[in-house]
N, C-alpha and C positions, 0 to 999 in steps of 0.2 A: 333672490330670484334664481340665479344660477351660480355655480361654483367657479373657482379660479380655473379649473380645467376647461370650462366652456370657452374662455378667451383663447386658450392655447389651441383648442380644436378649431375654433372659428378662424384663427390666423392661418391654419393649414388649409381650410376650405371655407371660404366666406359664404356659408349657407347655414342659416339657423336650423333648418331641418336636419342637415348633416351633423352639426355640433350637438344638437339635442339627442339625436338618435345614438350617436357614439357614446355620449355621456351616460345615457340611459342604459346602454348595453354594458358599459363599465360598471354601473351600479348593480346590474343583474349578475355580472360575473363575480363581483365582490360579495354579494349577498343573494344567492339563488332563491331565498325565501321572500325576497322583496316583492311588493306588488308589481304586477306586469304593466298595468294601465297607468297612464299619466293622470294626475289628479284633475287637471284642466285640459279640455280638448283643444287641439290646435284651431286657431280662428280660421273659419272658412269664408267669412264675410269681408275680409280685408287682406287681399293678397300681399305677399312680401315684396321686397324691392330687389332689383338687380344691383350689381356692384356699382354701375354707373349711377343708378338712382340713389344708392346709399351715399355716394360722393356728393350728389346734388343736395340731398337732405342735410349732409354735414355742412355744406357751403351755406345753406340757408340758416342753419343753427349758428354757425360762426358769425354770419351777418347780424344775428340777433344778440350777439355778445356772449354766447356760451363758450367757455374755455374747454374745448374738446381736443385740442391739438390740431392736426392737419386733416384735410378732407381726403382720406385715403380709401374710402369705401368699406372699411372694416368697422363694424359697430361694436365698440368696446364699452367699458364701464362708464367713462365720461360721456360718451355719446348717448348711452341709455339714460343716464341721469338728465341730460339736456332734453332728450325726447320726452321723458316723464314730465319735466317742468313745462314744456310747451303743450303737452297734452292737457295738463291740469289748467294752464292758462286759457286754452281753447275750449274748456268744458268737455273734453273727451275723457274716456276711461284712461287713467294714468298708469298704464302697465309697462311703459318703457320700451315697447315694441315698435320697430320701424315698419310702417305699412303704407299702402297706397293712400289711405284716408288722411293720414298726417301729412304726407308729402303734398297732396292736393291742397290741403288747408294752408300749409306754409307757402305754397306757390301763389295762392290767391292773396296772401297778405304781404307780398314782396314790396 
């Protein structure tokens, strides 16, 4: 899905948009002939989460037994794996992305 640099960028600024944009810019600097456009467009039907909502999501994942570490609001590899597992369990597209739809579904199932 994303490279190791994504986690480093995300720790600096907990925004998926920021991390993806900077990682994409780095790819373009490394290879100016690389395609400009992303292969998959950013989802517009499921807004992302705030840092506080990320912490809430992580708390809900922890309560469901996922070993993701602490609820720090930073969506790392373990949290993405847990998100993907919950999305699959709920019959959602299992893309590992934290969004409002997943958070709402997990809130309903508390």
